[in-house]
C-alpha positions in Angstrom: 100.8 122.0 98.7 100.2 118.4 98.1 101.2 115.5 100.3 104.0 114.5 97.9 105.5 118.0 98.0 105.4 117.9 101.8 107.4 114.7 101.8 109.9 116.2 99.4 110.4 119.2 101.6 110.8 116.9 104.7 113.3 114.8 102.8 115.3 117.8 101.7 115.3 119.3 105.2 116.3 115.9 106.7 119.2 115.5 104.2 120.4 119.0 104.8 120.4 118.6 108.6 122.2 115.2 108.3 124.8 116.7 106.0 125.6 119.5 108.4 125.8 117.0 111.3 128.2 114.9 109.3 130.5 117.8 108.7 130.4 118.8 112.3 131.2 115.2 113.3 134.2 115.2 111.0 135.5 118.4 112.6 134.9 117.1 116.1 136.8 113.9 115.2 139.7 115.9 113.9 139.8 118.1 117.0 139.7 115.0 119.3 142.5 113.4 117.3 144.7 116.6 117.7 144.1 116.7 121.5 144.9 113.0 121.8 148.1 113.5 119.8 149.1 116.4 122.0 148.5 114.3 125.2 150.6 111.5 123.6 153.5 113.8 122.8 153.4 115.3 126.4 153.5 111.8 127.9 156.4 110.8 125.6 158.4 113.9 126.6 157.8 113.2 130.3 158.9 109.5 129.8 162.0 110.7 128.1 162.8 113.0 131.0 162.3 110.1 133.5 164.5 107.9 131.4 167.3 110.6 131.4 167.0 110.9 135.2 167.2 107.1 135.6 170.3 107.0 133.3 171.9 109.8 135.3 171.2 108.0 138.6 172.7 104.8 137.2 175.8 106.8 136.1 176.1 108.2 139.7 175.7 104.7 141.2 178.4 103.3 138.8 180.8 106.1 139.7 180.1 105.6 143.4 180.9 101.9 143.1 184.1 102.6 141.3 185.2 105.2 143.9 184.4 103.0 146.9 185.5 99.8 145.1 182.4 97.8 145.8 181.8 96.3 142.4 179.5 93.3 142.7 
């Protein structure tokens, strides 16, 4: 095996390893994106629930003001 053949083999091995690592990096990026989107959706759902609770509390406060006649 000549020196030239050795460098060809090293280049082919290097390119194959880099190709595999690139594919793995793409799958990791997709996985991370899915997890971030899931966290984002969960936060939005919780914020929506908090908004509903605040709106319900405001409705109770308004009804209380009307009942006791203390509109300011």
